[in-house]
N, C-alpha and C positions, 0 to 999 in steps of 0.2 A: 406451428411454427413456422415464419417465417425463411425464405431462401436467402442465405449470405451469398454478399459480395467476393469475388475471387481473391479481391484484396484483405478479405473479414476473415478467410479459411487462411488465406498467407501470414497473415499477421499469428490470429490464434495455435498456427503449428509454430511458428517461434518462438510466441512466451511457453507452447509447451515442451520445446527443445530448452531453452532458457533454465524452465522453471527458479526462476527469484524476478522478485518486483524492480519495474524498470521505465525509466523515462519513453515517453516518447520522441522526445530529441534522439536518447540513444536508442531503441527501438526502431528509428530509423539508418542510425547508420551503422545500426549489426543489420538489417536485411541488405544495408547497401555491400556492403562487405560479403554477403552470402547472395549476390551479383541477382537480388529478389526485389531489384528496386523501385520504390514510389514512389510520387511527390508528398512532400511532410504535410502539407493538409489534408490528403489520404489517409495518411497514417491515423492525423486526430479523428477526422470524422469516422474514420473506421474503428476506430476504438471506444467514440462515444457511441457510435451505434451498435457495439457489443455488451456496452456499458449499460445500455436499457435492458438488451434483451437478458442479461443479467450470467451472460460470459464471462466478462472482465469484471475486476476489482477495482478500486482505484485508494488511495491513501497518497492523504496530504501531507507534507513535512514540513516543518516548521517556516522552514524557507520560502514555499508557497510553492515549492516542486513535485508532479503529481507523481505518483509511482502505478504504474499499470502493471497485474498481476491475471491471471486466469482463476476463476473462484473456484478453491479449490476446500477449503473450511477458514475459519473466524481467524481473523488477526488481532494481537491483541499486543500492544506494547509497550515500553517503560521510555520515554525519550527528554535528552535533555536537551532544556533551550539553549544550551551553554555552546556547547560544541556541535551538537546534534545527533551525535549519537544516541542508537534506538536499540533497547534490547527485548528480544520476544516474550513474552508470557506465553506459559501450556493453559494456564489456569481459566476457566470462562466463568466464572461468577452473573454470565445474562442468559443463560443458554434457556433458564424456566422464563424468564421475564418473554423472551423471545416466545415461544409458545404461548402467553399468554394476549401478547400485542397481536398474534397472528388469527389467533380466536377470539378473541372480544373486537376487532377490526374487520377481521377477515382481509387480512392486508398481506401480500405474500411474501414475506417475506427472500431473499437470496443471498445475503449475509452479512455478517456486522462487523464493528470494528470498535475497539475498546484500545482507550490510548492515554496515558498518563503522560504529564508536562510535569518537570522538577532539573533538577541538578544530581548530575551522575557523579561515585565516589570521587571522582577524579577533578570534576569542577569545581566539587566542595571543599574542597582541600587545595585547590590554586585560590579562589577565593576567600576561603578563609583558614592561611597559613597557621597560625595560633593555635588552633583548635585540637593540633596534632599534639604541640610540645608543651601541655600545660597552660596554655596559656599565661605566661612570662610578664614579669612586668619591664 
């Protein structure tokens, strides 16, 4: 394991305290509010280094925004492509596949993500209001 920079350690500590996924920009603002300011470029560089080390995971939302969090557990979501809402799901249908891939390819897996994209109930109703009312004439 290589030595981490002070900036990387500060980011890890802040991510642990926050215990949620956060964008690099919001993390930069959070650090400033805690009087632990560092440059935005340093935040991005440090997050990238931590990602390559397997300490931080990144999830990209449909709008392109990247959210960073500590690698704790595998994350699985149902994400609405219209409103952007995201529902975390607990079931993991790919743990066995992860083990197979690790053995077959001798690939060290840090984490995995599974995301399904579609329309949430609210957006389905808004897109087709007659579906609930018996499809009258």
